[in-house]
C-alpha positions as CSV (number, residue, x, y, z in Angstrom):
1,M,83.6,130.8,-44.7
2,L,86.2,128.3,-45.8
3,S,89.0,130.6,-44.6
4,I,87.5,130.6,-41.1
5,G,87.3,126.8,-41.2
6,V,90.9,126.6,-42.2
7,I,92.0,128.9,-39.4
8,V,90.0,126.9,-36.9
9,F,91.4,123.6,-38.2
10,V,95.0,124.9,-37.9
11,T,94.4,126.3,-34.4
12,L,92.9,123.0,-33.3
13,L,95.9,121.2,-34.9
14,L,98.4,123.3,-32.9
15,I,96.5,123.0,-29.6
16,T,96.1,119.2,-29.9
17,G,99.7,118.8,-31.0
18,N,100.9,120.8,-28.0
19,V,98.8,118.8,-25.6
20,M,100.1,115.5,-27.0
21,A,103.7,116.8,-26.9
22,I,103.3,117.6,-23.2
23,A,101.7,114.3,-22.6
24,V,104.6,112.4,-24.2
25,R,107.1,114.5,-22.3
26,E,105.4,113.9,-19.0
27,R,105.2,110.2,-19.5
28,T,108.7,109.7,-20.8
29,R,109.5,107.3,-18.0
30,E,106.5,105.2,-18.5
31,L,107.2,104.9,-22.2
32,A,110.8,103.9,-21.4
33,V,109.6,101.2,-19.1
34,L,107.3,99.9,-21.9
35,K,110.2,99.8,-24.3
36,A,112.4,98.1,-21.6
37,V,109.7,95.5,-21.1
38,G,109.7,94.6,-24.8
39,F,107.3,97.0,-26.6
40,S,108.7,98.0,-29.9
41,G,109.0,101.5,-31.2
42,T,106.1,100.8,-33.5
43,A,103.9,99.7,-30.6
44,V,104.7,102.8,-28.6
45,L,104.0,104.9,-31.8
46,A,100.6,103.1,-32.1
47,L,99.8,103.7,-28.4
48,V,100.4,107.5,-28.7
49,I,98.5,107.8,-32.0
50,A,95.6,105.8,-30.5
51,E,95.5,108.1,-27.4
52,T,95.5,111.2,-29.7
53,L,92.7,109.8,-31.8
54,V,90.6,108.9,-28.7
55,I,91.1,112.4,-27.2
56,A,90.2,114.0,-30.6
57,F,87.1,111.8,-31.0
58,I,85.8,112.5,-27.5
59,G,86.4,116.3,-27.9
60,G,84.9,116.4,-31.4
61,G,82.0,114.2,-30.4
62,L,81.2,116.3,-27.3
63,G,81.3,119.5,-29.4
64,L,79.1,118.1,-32.1
65,A,76.6,116.7,-29.5
66,L,76.4,120.1,-27.8
67,A,75.9,121.7,-31.2
68,K,73.1,119.2,-32.1
69,L,71.4,119.8,-28.7
70,F,71.6,123.5,-29.3
71,T,69.9,123.3,-32.6
72,L,67.2,120.7,-31.7
73,R,64.7,123.3,-30.6
74,G,64.9,125.1,-34.0
75,D,66.4,128.5,-34.5
76,P,68.1,129.6,-31.2
77,T,68.8,133.1,-32.6
78,G,65.1,134.1,-32.8
79,G,64.9,134.5,-36.5
80,L,68.4,136.0,-37.1
81,L,69.7,132.8,-38.7
82,P,66.7,130.9,-40.1
83,F,69.0,128.3,-41.8
84,F,70.3,127.1,-38.4
85,H,70.3,123.3,-38.8
86,L,72.9,120.6,-38.2
87,P,72.4,117.7,-40.6
88,A,73.8,114.2,-40.1
89,S,76.3,114.7,-42.9
90,A,77.8,117.7,-41.0
91,I,78.2,115.5,-37.9
92,V,80.0,112.8,-39.9
93,T,82.2,115.5,-41.5
94,G,82.9,117.0,-38.1
95,L,83.9,113.6,-36.6
96,T,86.1,112.9,-39.6
97,L,87.8,116.3,-39.3
98,A,88.3,115.7,-35.5
99,L,90.0,112.4,-36.2
100,T,92.1,114.0,-38.9
101,V,93.2,116.7,-36.5
102,G,94.0,114.0,-33.9
103,L,96.1,112.0,-36.4
104,L,98.0,115.0,-37.7
105,A,98.6,116.4,-34.3
106,G,99.8,113.1,-32.9
107,I,102.3,112.2,-35.5
108,L,105.3,114.2,-34.2
109,P,104.9,113.3,-30.5
110,A,104.3,109.7,-31.5
111,L,107.5,109.6,-33.6
112,S,109.5,111.2,-30.7
113,A,108.1,108.6,-28.3
114,S,108.9,105.7,-30.7
115,R,112.5,107.0,-31.1
116,L,113.0,107.3,-27.3
117,R,116.2,105.7,-26.1
118,I,115.5,103.6,-23.0
119,V,118.7,104.6,-21.2
120,D,118.2,108.3,-21.6
121,A,114.6,108.1,-20.5
122,L,115.3,106.0,-17.5
123,R,118.0,108.4,-16.3
124,R,115.1,110.8,-15.5
125,I,113.7,108.4,-12.8
């Protein structure tokens, strides 16, 4: 069961990282304008990391909320899985893992955004 969890974790990490890399690439001009206005590289890094954490929290929260709704009526499998239950500790663990995935996936795109040279990015306008 742990190996399936690791595979899911790595897959989510790759998907979230790809989404954030595309988001940073699409908003290169906006990030360059922020840096031109006076935002530091650290501030841009924090913005991208915060965006990644918000996306991961919303996605993880929606998934966990749907899982909880699915299990509220008891065993949805008709007796095939009588242990079907989602305790509060699993929800907290799920949200923690979602935020961890968001943080790990957002590090590389955030670093590339913080290292963005204003002149190079503004040439794309």
